[in-house]
BAVEX-632101 format. One record per residue (C-alpha): residue number from 1; x, y, z. Coordinates in steps of 0.5 Angstrom, whole numbers. Example, Ala and Ser with C-alpha at 12.3 -4.5 7.8 and 13.67 -1.06 7.14 Angstrom:
// BAVEX-632101
R|resi|xx|yy|zz
R|1|25|-9|16
R|2|27|-2|14
// end
This chain:
// BAVEX-632101
R|resi|xx|yy|zz
R|1|0|0|0
R|2|6|5|1
R|3|7|4|-6
R|4|0|4|-9
R|5|-3|10|-5
R|6|2|15|-7
R|7|0|13|-14
R|8|-7|14|-13
R|9|-6|20|-10
R|10|-2|23|-16
R|11|-7|21|-21
R|12|-13|23|-17
R|13|-10|30|-16
R|14|-8|31|-23
R|15|-16|29|-25
R|16|-18|34|-20
R|17|-14|39|-23
R|18|-14|37|-30
R|19|-22|38|-31
R|20|-22|46|-30
R|21|-15|46|-33
R|22|-18|42|-39
R|23|-24|47|-40
R|24|-19|53|-39
R|25|-15|50|-45
R|26|-21|50|-49
R|27|-23|57|-48
R|28|-16|59|-49
R|29|-15|55|-56
R|30|-22|58|-58
R|31|-20|65|-57
R|32|-25|66|-51
R|33|-20|67|-46
R|34|-16|73|-49
R|35|-23|76|-51
R|36|-24|77|-43
R|37|-18|81|-42
R|38|-15|87|-45
R|39|-8|86|-43
R|40|-8|79|-47
R|41|-11|82|-53
R|42|-6|87|-53
R|43|-1|82|-52
R|44|-3|78|-57
R|45|-4|83|-62
R|46|4|85|-61
R|47|6|78|-62
R|48|2|78|-69
R|49|4|84|-71
R|50|12|83|-70
R|51|11|76|-73
R|52|7|78|-79
R|53|1|74|-77
R|54|-6|75|-79
R|55|-10|72|-73
R|56|-16|72|-77
R|57|-14|67|-83
R|58|-15|60|-82
R|59|-12|54|-86
R|60|-13|47|-88
R|61|-9|41|-86
R|62|-3|42|-91
R|63|-2|49|-89
R|64|-2|47|-82
R|65|3|42|-83
R|66|7|46|-87
R|67|7|51|-81
R|68|9|46|-76
R|69|15|43|-80
R|70|18|50|-82
R|71|17|52|-75
R|72|21|45|-73
R|73|26|46|-78
R|74|28|53|-76
R|75|28|51|-69
R|76|33|45|-70
R|77|37|50|-74
R|78|38|55|-68
R|79|39|50|-63
R|80|44|47|-67
R|81|48|53|-69
R|82|47|55|-61
R|83|51|49|-59
R|84|56|50|-64
R|85|58|57|-62
R|86|57|57|-55
R|87|64|58|-53
R|88|64|65|-56
R|89|57|67|-53
R|90|56|70|-46
R|91|53|66|-40
R|92|58|61|-40
R|93|62|61|-34
R|94|65|55|-34
R|95|68|56|-41
R|96|65|50|-44
R|97|67|48|-51
R|98|63|48|-57
R|99|59|41|-58
R|100|61|37|-63
R|101|57|37|-70
R|102|54|30|-69
R|103|52|31|-61
R|104|49|38|-63
R|105|45|35|-69
R|106|42|30|-64
R|107|41|35|-59
R|108|37|40|-63
R|109|33|34|-66
R|110|31|31|-59
R|111|29|38|-56
R|112|25|40|-62
R|113|21|34|-63
R|114|20|34|-55
R|115|24|28|-54
R|116|30|31|-50
R|117|34|25|-51
R|118|41|27|-48
R|119|47|23|-50
R|120|51|28|-46
R|121|52|31|-39
R|122|49|37|-38
R|123|53|40|-33
R|124|59|39|-36
R|125|57|40|-44
R|126|52|46|-44
R|127|53|53|-42
R|128|47|57|-39
R|129|45|60|-45
R|130|45|54|-49
R|131|41|51|-43
R|132|36|57|-43
R|133|36|60|-50
R|134|36|53|-54
R|135|34|47|-49
R|136|29|51|-45
R|137|25|55|-50
R|138|24|48|-54
R|139|21|45|-48
R|140|16|51|-49
R|141|15|51|-56
R|142|15|43|-58
R|143|10|42|-52
R|144|6|48|-55
R|145|6|45|-62
R|146|4|38|-59
R|147|-2|41|-56
R|148|-4|45|-62
R|149|-4|39|-67
R|150|-8|35|-62
R|151|-13|41|-62
R|152|-13|41|-69
R|153|-15|34|-69
R|154|-21|36|-64
R|155|-23|41|-69
R|156|-24|36|-74
R|157|-29|32|-70
R|158|-32|38|-68
R|159|-33|42|-74
R|160|-37|40|-80
R|161|-37|42|-88
R|162|-31|46|-86
R|163|-24|47|-90
R|164|-20|49|-84
R|165|-18|47|-78
R|166|-15|53|-75
R|167|-9|57|-75
R|168|-2|54|-72
R|169|1|61|-71
R|170|-5|63|-67
R|171|-5|56|-63
R|172|2|56|-62
R|173|2|63|-59
R|174|-4|62|-54
R|175|-2|56|-52
R|176|5|58|-50
R|177|3|65|-47
R|178|-3|63|-43
R|179|-2|56|-41
R|180|5|54|-41
R|181|8|60|-39
R|182|4|61|-33
R|183|4|54|-30
R|184|11|54|-31
R|185|12|60|-27
R|186|8|57|-21
R|187|12|51|-22
R|188|19|54|-22
R|189|17|58|-15
R|190|14|51|-12
R|191|21|48|-14
R|192|25|53|-11
R|193|22|54|-5
R|194|24|46|-4
R|195|31|47|-5
R|196|32|47|-13
R|197|37|52|-15
R|198|36|58|-19
R|199|42|62|-21
R|200|48|64|-26
R|201|53|63|-21
R|202|60|60|-23
R|203|61|52|-21
R|204|63|52|-13
R|205|69|48|-10
R|206|68|45|-4
R|207|71|41|1
R|208|69|33|0
R|209|69|28|6
R|210|71|23|2
R|211|77|23|-3
R|212|75|24|-11
R|213|77|20|-17
R|214|84|25|-17
R|215|85|23|-10
R|216|84|30|-8
R|217|78|32|-3
R|218|76|38|-7
R|219|69|37|-10
R|220|66|41|-16
R|221|58|43|-15
R|222|55|45|-21
R|223|50|51|-21
R|224|45|54|-26
R|225|38|56|-27
R|226|35|49|-26
R|227|28|51|-23
R|228|26|54|-29
R|229|28|49|-34
R|230|26|43|-29
R|231|19|46|-29
R|232|17|46|-36
R|233|21|40|-37
R|234|16|36|-33
R|235|10|40|-35
R|236|11|40|-42
R|237|13|32|-42
R|238|20|34|-44
R|239|24|30|-39
R|240|31|33|-41
R|241|35|34|-35
R|242|40|40|-33
R|243|44|35|-30
R|244|46|28|-32
R|245|43|25|-27
R|246|36|28|-28
R|247|31|28|-23
R|248|35|23|-19
R|249|40|29|-18
R|250|38|33|-11
R|251|39|40|-14
R|252|33|38|-19
R|253|29|33|-14
R|254|31|35|-7
R|255|26|31|-3
R|256|19|27|-3
R|257|15|33|-4
R|258|18|35|-10
R|259|18|28|-13
R|260|11|28|-12
R|261|10|35|-15
R|262|14|33|-21
R|263|10|27|-22
R|264|3|31|-22
R|265|6|36|-27
R|266|8|31|-32
R|267|1|28|-32
R|268|-3|35|-31
R|269|-4|37|-38
R|270|-4|30|-42
R|271|-10|29|-37
R|272|-13|36|-38
R|273|-13|35|-45
R|274|-18|29|-45
R|275|-23|34|-42
R|276|-21|39|-47
R|277|-23|34|-52
R|278|-30|33|-49
R|279|-31|40|-48
R|280|-30|42|-55
R|281|-34|36|-58
R|282|-40|38|-54
R|283|-40|32|-50
R|284|-36|31|-44
R|285|-37|23|-44
R|286|-33|22|-50
R|287|-27|25|-46
R|288|-28|21|-40
R|289|-28|15|-44
R|290|-21|17|-47
R|291|-19|18|-40
R|292|-22|12|-37
R|293|-18|8|-43
R|294|-11|11|-41
R|295|-12|10|-34
R|296|-14|3|-34
R|297|-7|2|-39
R|298|-3|6|-34
R|299|-5|3|-27
R|300|-5|-4|-30
R|301|2|-4|-32
R|302|5|1|-27
R|303|3|-5|-22
R|304|6|-10|-26
R|305|13|-6|-25
R|306|12|-4|-18
R|307|11|-12|-16
R|308|17|-14|-20
R|309|21|-9|-17
R|310|19|-11|-10
R|311|20|-18|-11
R|312|27|-17|-13
R|313|32|-21|-16
R|314|31|-29|-14
R|315|38|-30|-15
R|316|41|-25|-10
R|317|37|-29|-5
R|318|40|-35|-7
R|319|47|-32|-6
R|320|45|-31|1
R|321|43|-23|1
R|322|37|-22|5
R|323|32|-18|0
R|324|26|-19|4
R|325|22|-13|7
R|326|23|-11|14
R|327|23|-5|19
R|328|30|-4|18
R|329|30|-5|10
R|330|26|-4|4
R|331|27|-11|1
R|332|26|-12|-6
R|333|31|-9|-12
R|334|34|-3|-9
R|335|40|-3|-15
R|336|39|4|-18
R|337|34|7|-14
R|338|35|13|-10
R|339|34|12|-2
R|340|30|18|-2
R|341|25|15|-6
R|342|25|8|-5
R|343|22|2|-10
R|344|15|5|-10
R|345|16|12|-12
R|346|22|10|-17
R|347|17|5|-20
R|348|11|10|-20
R|349|16|15|-23
R|350|19|10|-29
R|351|12|8|-31
R|352|9|16|-31
R|353|15|18|-35
R|354|15|13|-40
R|355|7|13|-40
R|356|8|20|-42
R|357|13|22|-47
R|358|17|25|-41
R|359|23|21|-41
R|360|25|24|-34
R|361|28|19|-29
R|362|29|19|-22
R|363|32|12|-22
R|364|36|7|-27
R|365|32|3|-31
R|366|38|-1|-33
R|367|38|-4|-26
R|368|31|-6|-26
R|369|29|-13|-26
R|370|27|-16|-33
R|371|20|-15|-32
R|372|20|-9|-28
R|373|24|-6|-34
R|374|19|-9|-39
R|375|14|-4|-37
R|376|17|2|-38
R|377|19|0|-45
R|378|12|-3|-47
R|379|9|3|-45
R|380|13|7|-50
R|381|12|2|-55
R|382|4|2|-54
R|383|5|9|-57
R|384|5|13|-50
R|385|-2|14|-50
R|386|-3|12|-43
R|387|-3|18|-42
R|388|2|21|-47
R|389|5|27|-48
R|390|2|34|-48
R|391|-2|33|-55
R|392|1|27|-57
R|393|-2|23|-52
R|394|-9|25|-54
R|395|-8|25|-61
R|396|-5|18|-61
R|397|-11|15|-57
R|398|-16|18|-62
R|399|-12|15|-67
R|400|-13|8|-64
R|401|-21|10|-63
R|402|-21|11|-70
R|403|-18|4|-71
R|404|-23|1|-66
R|405|-29|4|-69
R|406|-27|1|-76
R|407|-26|-6|-73
R|408|-33|-5|-70
R|409|-36|-3|-76
R|410|-33|-9|-80
R|411|-35|-14|-75
R|412|-43|-11|-75
R|413|-43|-10|-83
R|414|-44|-2|-82
R|415|-40|4|-84
R|416|-36|6|-78
R|417|-37|13|-75
R|418|-34|17|-69
R|419|-37|23|-66
R|420|-42|23|-72
R|421|-36|23|-78
R|422|-36|17|-82
R|423|-29|14|-82
R|424|-27|12|-90
R|425|-22|10|-94
R|426|-17|16|-93
R|427|-18|16|-86
R|428|-16|9|-85
R|429|-10|10|-89
R|430|-7|16|-85
R|431|-9|12|-79
R|432|-5|6|-81
R|433|1|10|-83
R|434|1|14|-76
R|435|0|7|-72
R|436|5|3|-76
R|437|10|9|-77
R|438|13|9|-70
R|439|14|1|-70
R|440|18|1|-77
R|441|23|6|-74
R|442|24|3|-68
R|443|25|-4|-70
R|444|29|-2|-77
R|445|33|2|-72
R|446|34|-4|-67
R|447|36|-9|-73
R|448|41|-4|-76
R|449|44|-3|-69
R|450|45|-10|-67
R|451|48|-12|-74
R|452|53|-6|-75
R|453|59|-6|-72
R|454|59|1|-70
R|455|52|-1|-66
R|456|54|-7|-62
R|457|61|-3|-60
R|458|57|1|-55
R|459|53|-4|-52
R|460|56|-5|-45
R|461|52|-12|-43
R|462|52|-18|-47
R|463|46|-22|-49
R|464|39|-21|-48
R|465|40|-15|-43
R|466|45|-12|-48
R|467|39|-13|-53
R|468|34|-9|-49
R|469|39|-3|-48
R|470|39|-3|-56
R|471|31|-4|-56
R|472|30|1|-51
R|473|34|6|-54
R|474|30|6|-61
R|475|24|5|-57
R|476|25|12|-53
R|477|27|16|-59
R|478|22|13|-64
R|479|16|15|-59
R|480|19|21|-57
R|481|20|19|-50
R|482|28|21|-49
R|483|29|16|-43
R|484|35|12|-43
R|485|36|5|-41
R|486|43|6|-39
R|487|49|1|-40
R|488|49|4|-48
R|489|55|9|-50
R|490|50|13|-54
R|491|54|19|-55
R|492|58|17|-62
R|493|57|19|-69
R|494|53|13|-70
R|495|48|13|-65
R|496|47|21|-65
R|497|46|20|-72
R|498|41|14|-72
R|499|37|16|-66
R|500|37|23|-69
R|501|33|21|-75
R|502|29|16|-71
R|503|27|22|-67
R|504|25|26|-73
R|505|21|21|-76
R|506|18|18|-70
R|507|15|25|-69
R|508|13|28|-76
R|509|11|21|-79
R|510|6|21|-74
R|511|4|28|-74
R|512|3|30|-81
R|513|-2|24|-82
R|514|-6|26|-76
R|515|-7|33|-79
R|516|-9|30|-85
R|517|-14|26|-81
R|518|-16|33|-78
R|519|-17|36|-85
R|520|-21|30|-88
R|521|-26|30|-82
R|522|-27|37|-81
R|523|-30|37|-89
R|524|-35|32|-87
R|525|-42|33|-86
R|526|-44|30|-79
R|527|-49|24|-79
R|528|-55|23|-74
R|529|-54|18|-69
R|530|-59|12|-70
R|531|-60|6|-67
R|532|-54|2|-70
R|533|-49|7|-68
R|534|-44|5|-63
R|535|-44|9|-57
R|536|-37|12|-56
R|537|-38|14|-49
R|538|-39|7|-45
R|539|-35|1|-42
R|540|-36|-3|-49
R|541|-32|3|-52
R|542|-27|3|-47
R|543|-26|-4|-48
R|544|-25|-4|-55
R|545|-20|2|-55
R|546|-16|-2|-50
R|547|-16|-8|-54
R|548|-14|-4|-60
R|549|-8|-1|-57
R|550|-6|-8|-54
R|551|-7|-11|-60
R|552|-2|-7|-64
R|553|3|-7|-59
R|554|3|-14|-58
R|555|3|-16|-65
R|556|8|-11|-67
R|557|13|-11|-61
R|558|12|-18|-57
R|559|17|-22|-62
R|560|23|-17|-60
R|561|21|-16|-53
R|562|22|-24|-53
R|563|29|-23|-55
R|564|30|-18|-49
R|565|27|-17|-42
R|566|22|-24|-43
R|567|28|-28|-44
R|568|32|-25|-39
R|569|27|-26|-34
R|570|27|-34|-36
R|571|34|-34|-36
R|572|34|-31|-29
R|573|29|-36|-26
R|574|33|-42|-30
R|575|39|-40|-25
R|576|35|-42|-19
R|577|36|-49|-17
// end
């Protein structure tokens, strides 16, 4: 219960706060929030005037997609150049050198795609300017891009006989100004109050109790504007840490309260967007149904991870180690866990960050038991739809909803419909591309890595566990998660390039078909509900939705998973007498 109750509490709080936030986001994206405030209207007008945007002009899905792609390409180029020039730029008190070309390429794509995969140690690689102007800015706008695309898809369901799905630049501006910036400001102040650092100081040298690697007793403590990046890192489901240890570092995550706050922040907007969906389509029950499907998937897999981590490694018990839980020790598998958080909070954090597209970590996933480590990997491979990233989780789940009603329509011999829109051939083609693109990127990337000499040389562990490290890396990159299984030396030209390509394709090979579906649905007429219409707000639809997600995930990834965590579990148990 000590492991389960915090998880239920953070879920309940996220749902409780997510409902009003979801309604507020709907008002923001529909222009109602700005119209109620003169200050907001003036602020928007200034932004539009400077950027040359006509806020009254909406676009079709192709123009919307072009805007998203152009904005992302320009953002990637800016972050790349910033890293390559940082030694000559200000706010670099440690005089960090320019980042290598392949690492800059990987990091630029990583943060622009909301992946935040990090093949470098932030405190020894990136200047304060690069962290703030490059990485933290992309934490905001990549999250805003995901929300904008999700809302564009919602408009596709809500509108009828319409040629437009919105204005990307207006959606991006409003999401950033009225949703992400205020929430991140409050979050940053909360974190600072609990000890997360926020400064521009040079690194400090202190006297250490134990000798360091060089034999001296001088330890260098990294400084920097951490809280401001930490806030949007979690709220935007980004996950890129200021420090290499990420949320296991005491300057990013000082105590159990900040650990709870960060988990709540990760879940808040993905859950809120389900209520935005219900509000904008005019039926709150639709949002609740999607949320229920997400929650069932998440809770089930989270409890599996918590169970196997608490059971620990039976081989250790056979060797004489006491792995039982007592008043004096937590028992189970404490390898790679922060003593401040323990097994329960670590398993919960691992599930939350991989069920969303966050990628932050407060423990080492590489040190989890085989089936404990299977859970975060599988949560990513399901498309991170429970609860998913900001925006990407909702539109990913809605794509599965289209697949579910299509399957149901085939079963009863009726044209599939969802929210009054007939699901036709073009919609299913785009749905198939969106669903199958990421598995193709992940599995092909993994196959190349295990075949190429430059891929195999980075694997630290042999056999099934080494394969899990590779599969996890490409699952993380292709699904825009960003967490690492560890044990893989990924800061090499091969992995920086391969994972960068996987991140780009994993983001836009899904995002563009989603916008195509939005445009197709918006142009359709709304059909009336009849006695033969499948209700999409009840338990039957929730089961159908969950079944669709698991069907694709199981058929696509289980053969690969059998070569990694599943066979590793069998081997571990087989070592017992």
